[in-house]
C-alpha positions as protocol buffer text, in pm:
chain_id: "A"
residue {
  index: 1
  type: MET
  ca { x: 10531 y: 8745 z: 9307 }
}
residue {
  index: 2
  type: THR
  ca { x: 10825 y: 8898 z: 9117 }
}
residue {
  index: 3
  type: VAL
  ca { x: 11040 y: 9139 z: 9313 }
}
residue {
  index: 4
  type: ASN
  ca { x: 11277 y: 9356 z: 9086 }
}
residue {
  index: 5
  type: ASN
  ca { x: 11557 y: 9487 z: 9317 }
}
residue {
  index: 6
  type: PHE
  ca { x: 11739 y: 9746 z: 9106 }
}
residue {
  index: 7
  type: SER
  ca { x: 12048 y: 9731 z: 9341 }
}
residue {
  index: 8
  type: ASN
  ca { x: 12123 y: 9391 z: 9204 }
}
residue {
  index: 9
  type: ASN
  ca { x: 12247 y: 9552 z: 8856 }
}
residue {
  index: 10
  type: ASN
  ca { x: 12453 y: 9859 z: 8805 }
}
residue {
  index: 11
  type: SER
  ca { x: 12268 y: 10159 z: 8700 }
}
residue {
  index: 12
  type: ILE
  ca { x: 12258 y: 10539 z: 8741 }
}
residue {
  index: 13
  type: LEU
  ca { x: 11983 y: 10478 z: 8993 }
}
residue {
  index: 14
  type: ASN
  ca { x: 12249 y: 10341 z: 9234 }
}
residue {
  index: 15
  type: ARG
  ca { x: 12412 y: 10681 z: 9245 }
}
residue {
  index: 16
  type: PHE
  ca { x: 12077 y: 10859 z: 9313 }
}
residue {
  index: 17
  type: ILE
  ca { x: 12010 y: 10628 z: 9614 }
}
residue {
  index: 18
  type: SER
  ca { x: 12365 y: 10667 z: 9739 }
}
residue {
  index: 19
  type: GLU
  ca { x: 12306 y: 11044 z: 9762 }
}
residue {
  index: 20
  type: LEU
  ca { x: 11977 y: 10992 z: 9933 }
}
residue {
  index: 21
  type: ARG
  ca { x: 12144 y: 10796 z: 10199 }
}
residue {
  index: 22
  type: ASP
  ca { x: 12456 y: 11028 z: 10240 }
}
residue {
  index: 23
  type: VAL
  ca { x: 12425 y: 11254 z: 10548 }
}
residue {
  index: 24
  type: HIS
  ca { x: 12657 y: 11496 z: 10378 }
}
residue {
  index: 25
  type: ILE
  ca { x: 12434 y: 11539 z: 10081 }
}
residue {
  index: 26
  type: GLN
  ca { x: 12075 y: 11464 z: 10213 }
}
residue {
  index: 27
  type: GLY
  ca { x: 12065 y: 11814 z: 10393 }
}
residue {
  index: 28
  type: ASP
  ca { x: 12019 y: 11978 z: 10045 }
}
residue {
  index: 29
  type: LYS
  ca { x: 11633 y: 11934 z: 10030 }
}
residue {
  index: 30
  type: PHE
  ca { x: 11601 y: 12020 z: 9655 }
}
residue {
  index: 31
  type: ARG
  ca { x: 11859 y: 11765 z: 9564 }
}
residue {
  index: 32
  type: PHE
  ca { x: 11696 y: 11508 z: 9802 }
}
residue {
  index: 33
  type: ARG
  ca { x: 11352 y: 11562 z: 9634 }
}
residue {
  index: 34
  type: LYS
  ca { x: 11515 y: 11562 z: 9286 }
}
residue {
  index: 35
  type: ASN
  ca { x: 11679 y: 11224 z: 9335 }
}
residue {
  index: 36
  type: ILE
  ca { x: 11369 y: 11053 z: 9454 }
}
residue {
  index: 37
  type: GLU
  ca { x: 11193 y: 11212 z: 9151 }
}
residue {
  index: 38
  type: ARG
  ca { x: 11466 y: 11082 z: 8922 }
}
residue {
  index: 39
  type: ILE
  ca { x: 11428 y: 10725 z: 9070 }
}
residue {
  index: 40
  type: GLY
  ca { x: 11052 y: 10747 z: 8984 }
}
residue {
  index: 41
  type: GLU
  ca { x: 11144 y: 10821 z: 8641 }
}
residue {
  index: 42
  type: VAL
  ca { x: 11384 y: 10539 z: 8597 }
}
residue {
  index: 43
  type: MET
  ca { x: 11133 y: 10292 z: 8740 }
}
residue {
  index: 44
  type: SER
  ca { x: 10867 y: 10434 z: 8529 }
}
residue {
  index: 45
  type: TYR
  ca { x: 11077 y: 10345 z: 8225 }
}
residue {
  index: 46
  type: GLU
  ca { x: 11147 y: 9993 z: 8351 }
}
residue {
  index: 47
  type: ILE
  ca { x: 10770 y: 9936 z: 8436 }
}
residue {
  index: 48
  type: SER
  ca { x: 10656 y: 10059 z: 8087 }
}
residue {
  index: 49
  type: LYS
  ca { x: 10839 y: 9771 z: 7925 }
}
residue {
  index: 50
  type: THR
  ca { x: 10595 y: 9534 z: 8102 }
}
residue {
  index: 51
  type: LEU
  ca { x: 10276 y: 9699 z: 7991 }
}
residue {
  index: 52
  type: LYS
  ca { x: 10034 y: 9593 z: 7716 }
}
residue {
  index: 53
  type: TYR
  ca { x: 10078 y: 9797 z: 7387 }
}
residue {
  index: 54
  type: LYS
  ca { x: 9869 y: 9871 z: 7084 }
}
residue {
  index: 55
  type: THR
  ca { x: 9971 y: 10009 z: 6739 }
}
residue {
  index: 56
  type: ILE
  ca { x: 9829 y: 10353 z: 6622 }
}
residue {
  index: 57
  type: ASP
  ca { x: 9894 y: 10555 z: 6319 }
}
residue {
  index: 58
  type: VAL
  ca { x: 10037 y: 10897 z: 6359 }
}
residue {
  index: 59
  type: GLN
  ca { x: 9995 y: 11158 z: 6095 }
}
residue {
  index: 60
  type: THR
  ca { x: 10328 y: 11350 z: 6039 }
}
residue {
  index: 61
  type: PRO
  ca { x: 10381 y: 11647 z: 5805 }
}
residue {
  index: 62
  type: LEU
  ca { x: 10516 y: 11415 z: 5542 }
}
residue {
  index: 63
  type: GLY
  ca { x: 10322 y: 11090 z: 5593 }
}
residue {
  index: 64
  type: VAL
  ca { x: 10184 y: 10823 z: 5833 }
}
residue {
  index: 65
  type: LYS
  ca { x: 10386 y: 10634 z: 6083 }
}
residue {
  index: 66
  type: SER
  ca { x: 10262 y: 10330 z: 6276 }
}
residue {
  index: 67
  type: VAL
  ca { x: 10367 y: 10340 z: 6653 }
}
residue {
  index: 68
  type: SER
  ca { x: 10337 y: 10118 z: 6948 }
}
residue {
  index: 69
  type: VAL
  ca { x: 10204 y: 10281 z: 7259 }
}
residue {
  index: 70
  type: PRO
  ca { x: 10088 y: 10173 z: 7602 }
}
residue {
  index: 71
  type: ASP
  ca { x: 9741 y: 10039 z: 7607 }
}
residue {
  index: 72
  type: GLU
  ca { x: 9657 y: 10025 z: 7978 }
}
residue {
  index: 73
  type: GLN
  ca { x: 9454 y: 10262 z: 8209 }
}
residue {
  index: 74
  type: ILE
  ca { x: 9705 y: 10368 z: 8480 }
}
residue {
  index: 75
  type: VAL
  ca { x: 9623 y: 10502 z: 8817 }
}
residue {
  index: 76
  type: LEU
  ca { x: 9925 y: 10641 z: 9024 }
}
residue {
  index: 77
  type: ALA
  ca { x: 9852 y: 10600 z: 9412 }
}
residue {
  index: 78
  type: THR
  ca { x: 10069 y: 10781 z: 9651 }
}
residue {
  index: 79
  type: ILE
  ca { x: 10123 y: 10780 z: 10034 }
}
residue {
  index: 80
  type: LEU
  ca { x: 10144 y: 11141 z: 10152 }
}
residue {
  index: 81
  type: ARG
  ca { x: 10356 y: 11331 z: 10211 }
}
residue {
  index: 82
  type: ALA
  ca { x: 10688 y: 11176 z: 10158 }
}
residue {
  index: 83
  type: GLY
  ca { x: 10545 y: 11006 z: 9831 }
}
residue {
  index: 84
  type: LEU
  ca { x: 10507 y: 11339 z: 9643 }
}
residue {
  index: 85
  type: PRO
  ca { x: 10847 y: 11367 z: 9482 }
}
residue {
  index: 86
  type: PHE
  ca { x: 10843 y: 10998 z: 9383 }
}
residue {
  index: 87
  type: HIS
  ca { x: 10482 y: 11050 z: 9255 }
}
residue {
  index: 88
  type: GLN
  ca { x: 10605 y: 11330 z: 9036 }
}
residue {
  index: 89
  type: GLY
  ca { x: 10877 y: 11124 z: 8878 }
}
residue {
  index: 90
  type: PHE
  ca { x: 10613 y: 10858 z: 8774 }
}
residue {
  index: 91
  type: LEU
  ca { x: 10377 y: 11121 z: 8644 }
}
residue {
  index: 92
  type: SER
  ca { x: 10636 y: 11289 z: 8428 }
}
residue {
  index: 93
  type: TYR
  ca { x: 10651 y: 10957 z: 8229 }
}
residue {
  index: 94
  type: PHE
  ca { x: 10282 y: 10836 z: 8274 }
}
residue {
  index: 95
  type: ASP
  ca { x: 10157 y: 11201 z: 8222 }
}
residue {
  index: 96
  type: ASN
  ca { x: 9811 y: 11087 z: 8114 }
}
residue {
  index: 97
  type: ALA
  ca { x: 9761 y: 10866 z: 8423 }
}
residue {
  index: 98
  type: GLU
  ca { x: 9482 y: 10914 z: 8674 }
}
residue {
  index: 99
  type: ASN
  ca { x: 9586 y: 10978 z: 9046 }
}
residue {
  index: 100
  type: ALA
  ca { x: 9494 y: 10873 z: 9387 }
}
residue {
  index: 101
  type: PHE
  ca { x: 9637 y: 11019 z: 9713 }
}
residue {
  index: 102
  type: ILE
  ca { x: 9632 y: 10865 z: 10054 }
}
residue {
  index: 103
  type: SER
  ca { x: 9731 y: 11044 z: 10389 }
}
residue {
  index: 104
  type: ALA
  ca { x: 9886 y: 10786 z: 10622 }
}
residue {
  index: 105
  type: SER
  ca { x: 10085 y: 10873 z: 10939 }
}
residue {
  index: 106
  type: ARG
  ca { x: 10219 y: 10716 z: 11245 }
}
residue {
  index: 107
  type: VAL
  ca { x: 10044 y: 10773 z: 11578 }
}
residue {
  index: 108
  type: TYR
  ca { x: 10270 y: 10689 z: 11871 }
}
residue {
  index: 109
  type: SER
  ca { x: 10198 y: 10582 z: 12213 }
}
residue {
  index: 110
  type: ALA
  ca { x: 10290 y: 10834 z: 12505 }
}
residue {
  index: 111
  type: ASP
  ca { x: 10622 y: 10667 z: 12558 }
}
residue {
  index: 112
  type: HIS
  ca { x: 10686 y: 10618 z: 12177 }
}
residue {
  index: 113
  type: SER
  ca { x: 10734 y: 10256 z: 12241 }
}
residue {
  index: 114
  type: ALA
  ca { x: 10467 y: 10151 z: 11979 }
}
residue {
  index: 115
  type: PHE
  ca { x: 10246 y: 10317 z: 11715 }
}
residue {
  index: 116
  type: ASP
  ca { x: 9936 y: 10275 z: 11490 }
}
residue {
  index: 117
  type: ILE
  ca { x: 9889 y: 10384 z: 11135 }
}
residue {
  index: 118
  type: GLU
  ca { x: 9610 y: 10648 z: 11100 }
}
residue {
  index: 119
  type: LEU
  ca { x: 9452 y: 10710 z: 10758 }
}
residue {
  index: 120
  type: GLY
  ca { x: 9328 y: 11055 z: 10694 }
}
residue {
  index: 121
  type: TYR
  ca { x: 9259 y: 11219 z: 10349 }
}
residue {
  index: 122
  type: LEU
  ca { x: 9178 y: 10982 z: 10057 }
}
residue {
  index: 123
  type: SER
  ca { x: 9108 y: 11073 z: 9700 }
}
residue {
  index: 124
  type: SER
  ca { x: 9087 y: 10828 z: 9416 }
}
residue {
  index: 125
  type: PRO
  ca { x: 8922 y: 10758 z: 9076 }
}
residue {
  index: 126
  type: SER
  ca { x: 8783 y: 10422 z: 8998 }
}
residue {
  index: 127
  type: ILE
  ca { x: 9059 y: 10156 z: 8986 }
}
residue {
  index: 128
  type: GLU
  ca { x: 8821 y: 9894 z: 8842 }
}
residue {
  index: 129
  type: GLY
  ca { x: 8999 y: 9683 z: 8571 }
}
residue {
  index: 130
  type: LYS
  ca { x: 9296 y: 9946 z: 8576 }
}
residue {
  index: 131
  type: THR
  ca { x: 9664 y: 9907 z: 8633 }
}
residue {
  index: 132
  type: LEU
  ca { x: 9745 y: 10034 z: 8977 }
}
residue {
  index: 133
  type: LEU
  ca { x: 10089 y: 10182 z: 9058 }
}
residue {
  index: 134
  type: PHE
  ca { x: 10120 y: 10206 z: 9434 }
}
residue {
  index: 135
  type: ILE
  ca { x: 10391 y: 10449 z: 9514 }
}
residue {
  index: 136
  type: ASP
  ca { x: 10561 y: 10458 z: 9860 }
}
residue {
  index: 137
  type: PRO
  ca { x: 10932 y: 10558 z: 9889 }
}
residue {
  index: 138
  type: MET
  ca { x: 10996 y: 10373 z: 10211 }
}
residue {
  index: 139
  type: LEU
  ca { x: 10853 y: 10030 z: 10278 }
}
residue {
  index: 140
  type: ALA
  ca { x: 10930 y: 9951 z: 10648 }
}
residue {
  index: 141
  type: THR
  ca { x: 10669 y: 9741 z: 10815 }
}
residue {
  index: 142
  type: GLY
  ca { x: 10404 y: 9737 z: 10532 }
}
residue {
  index: 143
  type: SER
  ca { x: 10136 y: 9873 z: 10764 }
}
residue {
  index: 144
  type: SER
  ca { x: 10082 y: 10204 z: 10566 }
}
residue {
  index: 145
  type: ILE
  ca { x: 10041 y: 10017 z: 10231 }
}
residue {
  index: 146
  type: ASP
  ca { x: 9821 y: 9762 z: 10381 }
}
residue {
  index: 147
  type: LEU
  ca { x: 9573 y: 10013 z: 10507 }
}
residue {
  index: 148
  type: GLY
  ca { x: 9607 y: 10221 z: 10190 }
}
residue {
  index: 149
  type: TYR
  ca { x: 9559 y: 9930 z: 9955 }
}
residue {
  index: 150
  type: GLN
  ca { x: 9232 y: 9812 z: 10166 }
}
residue {
  index: 151
  type: ALA
  ca { x: 9106 y: 10172 z: 10137 }
}
residue {
  index: 152
  type: LEU
  ca { x: 9158 y: 10188 z: 9764 }
}
residue {
  index: 153
  type: LEU
  ca { x: 8971 y: 9866 z: 9713 }
}
residue {
  index: 154
  type: GLN
  ca { x: 8647 y: 10053 z: 9778 }
}
residue {
  index: 155
  type: TYR
  ca { x: 8702 y: 10212 z: 9444 }
}
residue {
  index: 156
  type: GLY
  ca { x: 8736 y: 9881 z: 9249 }
}
residue {
  index: 157
  type: ASN
  ca { x: 8942 y: 9575 z: 9177 }
}
residue {
  index: 158
  type: PRO
  ca { x: 9250 y: 9661 z: 8973 }
}
residue {
  index: 159
  type: LEU
  ca { x: 9364 y: 9436 z: 8686 }
}
residue {
  index: 160
  type: LYS
  ca { x: 9743 y: 9462 z: 8771 }
}
residue {
  index: 161
  type: ILE
  ca { x: 9921 y: 9619 z: 9045 }
}
residue {
  index: 162
  type: HIS
  ca { x: 10294 y: 9753 z: 9060 }
}
residue {
  index: 163
  type: LEU
  ca { x: 10419 y: 9841 z: 9401 }
}
residue {
  index: 164
  type: ALA
  ca { x: 10714 y: 10076 z: 9375 }
}
residue {
  index: 165
  type: CYS
  ca { x: 10955 y: 10175 z: 9674 }
}
residue {
  index: 166
  type: VAL
  ca { x: 11280 y: 10353 z: 9689 }
}
residue {
  index: 167
  type: ILE
  ca { x: 11417 y: 10155 z: 9978 }
}
residue {
  index: 168
  type: ALA
  ca { x: 11242 y: 9858 z: 10156 }
}
residue {
  index: 169
  type: ALA
  ca { x: 11329 y: 9666 z: 10470 }
}
residue {
  index: 170
  type: ARG
  ca { x: 11328 y: 9279 z: 10413 }
}
residue {
  index: 171
  type: GLN
  ca { x: 11040 y: 9258 z: 10656 }
}
residue {
  index: 172
  type: GLY
  ca { x: 10844 y: 9516 z: 10442 }
}
residue {
  index: 173
  type: ILE
  ca { x: 10897 y: 9304 z: 10125 }
}
residue {
  index: 174
  type: GLU
  ca { x: 10779 y: 8989 z: 10306 }
}
residue {
  index: 175
  type: ALA
  ca { x: 10473 y: 9187 z: 10427 }
}
residue {
  index: 176
  type: ALA
  ca { x: 10387 y: 9318 z: 10081 }
}
residue {
  index: 177
  type: CYS
  ca { x: 10396 y: 8971 z: 9946 }
}
residue {
  index: 178
  type: LYS
  ca { x: 10124 y: 8868 z: 10184 }
}
residue {
  index: 179
  type: ILE
  ca { x: 9906 y: 9194 z: 10146 }
}
residue {
  index: 180
  type: PHE
  ca { x: 9893 y: 9206 z: 9762 }
}
residue {
  index: 181
  type: PRO
  ca { x: 9740 y: 8925 z: 9524 }
}
residue {
  index: 182
  type: GLU
  ca { x: 10034 y: 8730 z: 9408 }
}
residue {
  index: 183
  type: SER
  ca { x: 9908 y: 8659 z: 9053 }
}
residue {
  index: 184
  type: LYS
  ca { x: 9883 y: 9011 z: 8951 }
}
residue {
  index: 185
  type: THR
  ca { x: 10150 y: 9212 z: 9155 }
}
residue {
  index: 186
  type: THR
  ca { x: 10502 y: 9312 z: 9082 }
}
residue {
  index: 187
  type: ILE
  ca { x: 10727 y: 9480 z: 9332 }
}
residue {
  index: 188
  type: TRP
  ca { x: 10980 y: 9739 z: 9213 }
}
residue {
  index: 189
  type: VAL
  ca { x: 11238 y: 9851 z: 9478 }
}
residue {
  index: 190
  type: GLY
  ca { x: 11556 y: 10066 z: 9449 }
}
residue {
  index: 191
  type: ASP
  ca { x: 11739 y: 9861 z: 9731 }
}
residue {
  index: 192
  type: ILE
  ca { x: 11642 y: 9631 z: 10019 }
}
residue {
  index: 193
  type: ASP
  ca { x: 11781 y: 9680 z: 10369 }
}
residue {
  index: 194
  type: PRO
  ca { x: 11821 y: 9401 z: 10625 }
}
residue {
  index: 195
  type: ASP
  ca { x: 11665 y: 9540 z: 10932 }
}
residue {
  index: 196
  type: LEU
  ca { x: 11416 y: 9753 z: 11128 }
}
residue {
  index: 197
  type: ASN
  ca { x: 11513 y: 9938 z: 11453 }
}
residue {
  index: 198
  type: ASP
  ca { x: 11312 y: 9946 z: 11775 }
}
residue {
  index: 199
  type: LYS
  ca { x: 11110 y: 10238 z: 11618 }
}
residue {
  index: 200
  type: ALA
  ca { x: 11045 y: 10041 z: 11291 }
}
residue {
  index: 201
  type: TYR
  ca { x: 11280 y: 10273 z: 11079 }
}
residue {
  index: 202
  type: ILE
  ca { x: 11469 y: 10102 z: 10806 }
}
residue {
  index: 203
  type: VAL
  ca { x: 11840 y: 10033 z: 10883 }
}
residue {
  index: 204
  type: PRO
  ca { x: 12064 y: 10160 z: 10731 }
}
residue {
  index: 205
  type: GLY
  ca { x: 11791 y: 10338 z: 10543 }
}
residue {
  index: 206
  type: LEU
  ca { x: 11819 y: 10713 z: 10505 }
}
residue {
  index: 207
  type: GLY
  ca { x: 11604 y: 10862 z: 10775 }
}
residue {
  index: 208
  type: ASP
  ca { x: 11266 y: 11020 z: 10745 }
}
residue {
  index: 209
  type: ALA
  ca { x: 11205 y: 11077 z: 10383 }
}
residue {
  index: 210
  type: GLY
  ca { x: 10909 y: 11312 z: 10445 }
}
residue {
  index: 211
  type: ASP
  ca { x: 11123 y: 11545 z: 10691 }
}
residue {
  index: 212
  type: LEU
  ca { x: 11420 y: 11534 z: 10449 }
}
residue {
  index: 213
  type: SER
  ca { x: 11204 y: 11639 z: 10149 }
}
residue {
  index: 214
  type: PHE
  ca { x: 10984 y: 11903 z: 10325 }
}
residue {
  index: 215
  type: GLY
  ca { x: 11121 y: 11985 z: 10666 }
}
residue {
  index: 216
  type: GLU
  ca { x: 11075 y: 11842 z: 11016 }
}
residue {
  index: 217
  type: LYS
  ca { x: 10714 y: 11829 z: 11140 }
}
residue {
  index: 218
  type: ILE
  ca { x: 10609 y: 11909 z: 11494 }
}
């Protein structure tokens, strides 16, 4: 399975991630959401280079021009709620894609020493024979994407899978490599961090992406 770590190369994406992490900047919710959206746009452009293309003829006011355009049916699947700005970045580029949304949340034990992942809302088109872009900004343990992916499989078997994350823990990448079929999956990640803390948050990470985007939840 190919893992594309954007932090291994110098690009403007590194600045967006640095601002997401910076406690002096991330308090600006609009900028936080916008930076996640921008990362989605950058990743969309890079992923587009790997797609299958076909040639079409376009009628202009002065003639006809042959153009290569993507020739894959794309479904964007997002984990709510933190994934919404990331999703918008991808949708800005893959604007004719179909869309799937999955609600997944941590349910903690009384003493907060352990948690389970609970799936709620799920809406998806058929993914049979299509290219699935699974979008989740923070890949910590891999539990959310595991449950989300298994739930999506009731809507069909995708031809190809691209898993896109802003920041992942090393453990999350290792889990994803076990969850998704190796022969048809590519992972795209802005940066990979070394650890998880005792609450399974990515370290150094950036905090709770959902809260930073939309405000703290009760």
